[in-house]
C-alpha positions in Angstrom: -0.3 -0.3 0.3 1.4 3.4 -1.3 2.2 6.1 1.8 1.5 9.3 0.8 3.8 11.9 2.7 2.4 15.3 4.1 4.3 17.2 1.0 2.1 15.3 -1.3 -0.7 15.1 0.6 -0.1 18.7 0.8 -0.1 19.8 -2.9 -2.5 17.6 -3.9 -5.1 18.9 -1.7 -3.8 22.5 -3.1 -4.4 20.9 -6.9 -7.6 20.1 -5.9 -8.8 23.0 -4.0 -7.7 25.2 -6.6 -4.9 27.1 -4.8 -2.0 26.0 -7.0 -3.2 28.3 -10.2 -6.4 30.2 -10.5 -9.0 28.5 -13.1 -10.8 30.1 -15.3 -14.5 28.6 -14.3 -18.0 29.7 -13.2 -18.0 30.6 -9.7 -21.2 28.2 -9.5 -19.0 25.4 -10.9 -16.4 26.1 -8.4 -19.1 25.8 -5.6 -20.2 22.4 -7.0 -16.5 21.3 -6.8 -16.1 22.0 -3.5 -19.5 20.4 -2.6 -20.3 23.4 0.3 -18.6 26.4 1.0 -18.0 28.1 4.3 -20.3 31.0 4.4 -21.0 31.6 8.6 -20.2 35.5 7.8 -21.3 37.1 5.0 -17.9 38.4 2.8 -15.5 35.3 3.7 -16.9 33.5 0.2 -16.3 36.2 -1.8 -12.6 36.0 -0.4 -12.3 32.2 -0.9 -13.5 32.5 -4.5 -11.5 35.4 -5.6 -8.4 32.8 -3.9 -9.4 30.3 -6.5 -10.8 31.9 -9.9 -9.5 34.1 -12.4 -11.4 37.0 -12.7 -14.1 36.7 -10.0 -16.0 39.8 -9.6 -18.7 40.0 -6.3 -21.5 40.3 -8.7 -20.2 37.1 -9.9 -21.7 35.4 -6.4 -24.4 37.9 -5.9 -26.0 36.7 -8.9 -26.2 33.0 -8.1 -27.8 34.2 -4.8 -30.0 36.2 -6.2 -31.3 34.1 -9.0 -31.1 30.7 -6.2 -28.8 28.9 -8.2 -26.6 29.0 -5.0 -28.5 28.9 -1.5 -27.4 29.7 1.8 -28.0 27.8 5.0 -26.9 25.7 7.9 -25.7 22.0 6.5 -22.3 20.3 7.3 -20.6 20.6 10.5 -24.0 22.4 11.5 -22.8 25.8 10.2 -23.7 28.0 7.7 -22.5 26.9 4.4 -23.0 27.8 0.6 -24.2 24.8 -1.9 -25.8 25.1 -5.7 -29.3 24.6 -5.0 -29.1 21.1 -6.2 -26.6 20.0 -4.2 -28.4 21.5 -1.2 -31.5 18.9 -2.3 -29.4 15.5 -1.3 -26.6 17.3 0.9 -29.0 18.5 3.7 -30.9 15.0 3.9 -27.9 13.5 4.3 -26.6 15.5 7.1 -30.6 16.2 8.5 -29.5 13.8 11.5 -26.8 15.9 12.8 -28.4 19.1 12.4 -31.5 18.2 14.3 -29.4 16.6 16.8 -28.5 20.4 17.5 -31.8 21.0 19.5 -30.5 18.9 22.8 -28.1 21.4 23.2 -28.6 23.5 26.6 -28.8 26.8 24.0 -32.1 25.2 22.7 -33.3 23.5 25.4 -33.2 26.4 27.8 -35.2 28.5 25.3 -37.8 25.7 24.7 -38.5 24.6 28.1 -41.9 22.2 28.1 -42.6 23.2 24.3 -43.9 20.6 22.3 -40.9 20.8 19.3 -44.0 19.2 17.0 -46.1 22.1 17.7 -43.2 24.5 17.2 -42.3 22.9 13.7 -45.6 23.2 12.7 -46.1 26.8 14.1 -43.1 27.9 12.4 -43.7 26.4 8.7 -47.1 27.9 9.5 -45.4 31.3 9.5 -43.3 30.5 6.7 -45.3 29.1 4.1 -45.6 31.5 1.0 -43.5 34.1 2.9 -39.8 35.1 3.4 -39.6 35.9 7.2 -37.0 38.2 9.0 -35.7 35.8 11.4 -35.7 38.3 14.7 -39.4 38.7 13.2 -40.0 34.7 13.2 -38.7 34.3 16.9 -41.1 37.3 17.9 -44.2 35.9 15.9 -43.2 32.5 17.7 -42.8 33.5 21.0 -46.1 35.0 20.8 -47.2 31.6 20.5 -44.7 29.7 23.2 -43.9 32.5 25.8 -40.4 32.4 26.6 -37.7 34.7 26.9 -35.4 33.6 24.3 -37.4 34.4 21.1 -34.4 34.3 19.3 -33.4 30.8 20.0 -37.0 29.4 19.0 -36.3 31.2 15.6 -33.0 29.1 15.9 -34.1 26.1 17.4 -37.0 25.5 14.1 -33.9 26.4 11.9 -32.4 23.2 12.7 -35.6 21.2 12.7 -36.8 21.9 9.3 -34.9 23.0 6.4 -34.8 26.9 5.5 -33.1 28.9 3.7 -31.2 32.3 3.9 -32.6 35.3 1.5 -30.2 36.4 -1.1 -29.5 39.6 0.7 -27.8 38.0 3.7 -25.2 36.7 1.5 -24.4 39.8 -0.7 -20.8 41.6 0.0 -21.2 44.1 2.4 -21.0 42.8 5.7 -18.3 40.8 7.8 -20.9 39.4 10.4 -24.3 38.0 10.3 -27.2 40.5 10.6 -30.8 40.7 9.5 -31.3 37.2 8.0 -34.5 36.2 6.3 -35.4 32.6 5.7 -37.7 30.3 4.0 -38.8 27.7 3.9 -36.1 25.5 1.8 -38.4 23.8 -1.1 -40.6 27.0 -1.8 -37.2 28.9 -1.8 -35.3 26.1 -4.2 -39.1 25.3 -6.2 -37.9 21.7 -5.9 -38.3 19.1 -3.3 -35.4 17.3 -1.1 -34.7 14.2 -2.1 -36.4 11.8 0.2 -33.4 9.8 1.4 -29.8 10.6 2.7 -27.1 9.6 0.6 -23.9 9.2 2.2 -22.7 7.4 -0.4 -22.5 10.3 -2.6 -21.3 12.8 -0.1 -18.0 10.5 0.5 -17.3 10.6 -3.2 -17.7 14.0 -4.1 -15.7 14.9 -0.9 -12.8 12.8 -2.0 -12.9 14.5 -5.2 -12.5 18.0 -3.6 -10.4 17.0 -0.6 -8.9 13.5 -1.1 -6.9 11.3 -0.4 -8.6 11.3 3.6 -9.5 9.0 6.2 -12.9 8.1 8.1 -11.9 10.3 10.7 -11.3 13.4 8.0 -14.4 13.1 6.6 -16.3 12.9 9.6 -15.0 15.9 10.6 -15.7 17.5 7.1 -19.2 16.4 7.3 -20.2 16.5 10.8 -21.8 13.4 9.9 -20.5 10.1 12.0 -20.6 6.5 11.3 -19.0 7.1 7.8 -16.9 4.0 8.7 -19.3 1.3 7.0 -20.0 3.6 4.0 -16.7 3.6 3.1 -16.5 -0.1 3.5 -19.1 -0.3 1.1 -17.3 1.7 -1.4 -14.1 0.9 -0.6 -13.8 -2.1 -4.0 -14.2 1.1 -6.4 -11.5 2.9 -4.2 -8.0 4.2 -4.3 -6.2 2.8 -0.5 -3.0 4.4 0.7 -1.8 5.4 4.2 -0.3 8.4 5.7 3.2 9.1 7.7 1.0 7.7 11.0 -0.3 4.6 9.3 -3.7 5.6 8.8 -5.9 4.4 5.7 -6.5 7.1 3.4 -9.2 6.7 0.6 -9.3 7.8 -3.0 -11.5 8.0 -6.2 -10.1 6.0 -9.4 -8.0 8.3 -11.3 -8.0 11.6 -9.3 -4.9 13.1 -9.2 -2.2 13.0 -7.3 0.3 15.6 -7.0 4.5 16.0 -7.1 5.8 17.1 -3.4 7.8 19.2 -5.3 5.3 21.4 -7.2 5.6 25.1 -6.8 3.0 26.5 -5.6 2.2 30.4 -4.9 1.2 32.5 -1.9 -2.4 32.6 -1.5 -4.5 34.3 1.1 -7.5 31.9 2.9 -10.4 33.6 4.2 -11.6 32.8 7.9 -13.0 29.4 7.8 -11.8 28.3 4.3 -12.6 24.9 2.9 -9.1 23.7 2.9 -8.4 24.1 6.3 -11.4 22.6 7.8 -11.6 20.1 5.5 -9.5 17.4 7.7 -9.5 15.8 11.0 -5.7 15.8 10.6 -5.0 19.4 9.6 -1.3 18.9 9.2 -1.5 19.0 5.5 -1.8 22.5 5.6 -1.2 23.9 9.0 1.3 22.4 11.8 -0.1 21.2 15.2 2.0 23.7 17.0 0.3 26.8 14.7 -3.0 25.0 15.4 -2.4 25.8 18.6 -1.7 29.0 18.6 -5.3 29.9 18.6 -8.1 28.5 20.1 -9.8 25.0 19.2 -12.8 27.0 18.3 -11.5 29.6 16.1 -8.6 26.7 14.6 -10.5 27.8 10.9 -11.6 31.0 12.1 -9.5 33.6 11.3 -8.0 34.7 7.7 -4.7 32.9 7.1 -2.2 32.9 4.4 0.3 30.2 3.0 3.5 29.8 2.0 4.9 27.4 -0.1 1.7 25.6 0.8 1.3 25.6 4.4 -0.3 28.3 6.7 2.9 30.4 8.0 0.4 33.2 9.4 -2.4 35.1 9.6 -4.3 38.5 8.0 -6.4 40.9 8.9 -8.4 43.7 7.6 -8.2 46.9 9.7 -10.4 49.5 8.1 -8.5 49.9 4.5 -5.0 48.1 6.3 -4.0 44.8 5.4 -2.2 43.6 8.4 0.1 40.6 8.3 1.3 38.5 11.5 3.8 36.4 10.4 4.4 33.2 12.9 7.6 32.3 10.8 10.8 34.2 9.6 9.9 35.3 5.7 12.7 35.5 3.6 13.1 38.5 1.0 11.8 36.7 -1.7 8.6 35.6 0.5 8.1 38.9 1.9 7.7 40.0 -1.9 5.5 37.3 -3.1 3.3 38.0 0.3 3.4 41.8 -0.2 2.2 41.1 -4.1 -0.6 38.8 -3.0 -2.1 41.1 -0.7 -2.2 44.5 -3.0 -3.9 41.9 -5.8 -6.2 41.2 -2.5 -6.6 45.2 -1.4 -9.0 46.0 -3.9 -11.2 43.0 -3.3 -12.2 43.4 0.5 -11.3 47.2 1.0 -13.9 49.7 -0.7 -11.5 53.1 -0.8 -8.1 53.7 -2.7 -4.5 54.2 -0.5 -5.0 51.1 1.7 -1.4 50.0 3.2 -0.2 46.7 3.6 1.9 46.1 7.1 3.5 43.3 8.1 3.6 42.7 11.8 6.8 40.9 13.0 5.8 42.1 17.2 
């Protein structure tokens, strides 16, 4: 069984994530390839698409959201993602048990108290049928029927009890934080029913195309879905099997490209929560354990980072119209020039005005 080195896995992931060379393809096709793009905060998906696509413009994604080709909702890992409407129709039923289990969390149980979940679900669907309702208003209307000091949590609970989609404006460029989200029943927004049965085999194969080779633990960490071992076992005859440097089995689809470990790769700026950083349980193929420990576990992918030689080298932030770069390791003169050049390309994408500054903070 072939053993793949960390650099082979790194280069292969960069290749499949379109982070070696920017590619010329429609934004919808890239989102489809990645299965689901983290959209926890509105602006970050735009950065993630820009860093992968040639000539990407904000309107490219905004148009997809407004014409409902791409939808925004709670999906994998119980977090907000973007996916094509066609993919959402099978992906949501596949992850739904994991999403619905959220109602057992104290955050929801405290708000729901003795409320019958079925009654809450029926009331929520009644309030949303034929309508798009601001989530804040939905919580208020639910609290009128089911008194609680936490109306916002009732709306949030409904969101994990039945598939709801955010209105297009919730994902339009312009905000680094979520505010004033409106929601609709998913099947009404899409105009088509969701699949009746989960499709874990399809999910695994699609994941491997964009993130493989990967272990079962990686697949589960990415999706939030547990017990994928039997699914992979059933697919095993049609998969290629490798091992990593720790001896773990890695699975892949046939004929998927493996990259040369010496493949030259450019500096890349990644958004917070980028797919490439959150796509595996073992994230060493992108970020060392030491660097991952620099920030809390909860924020391990929740801050924007940049890559040098394919691996996370530090983090960056936008402060007004200043891109601040915080290296975690020394930068050679050549690498510093490349980091500055990529930051200059990023500047007009994320800063509204002219004359932005780039600061490398070595403190």
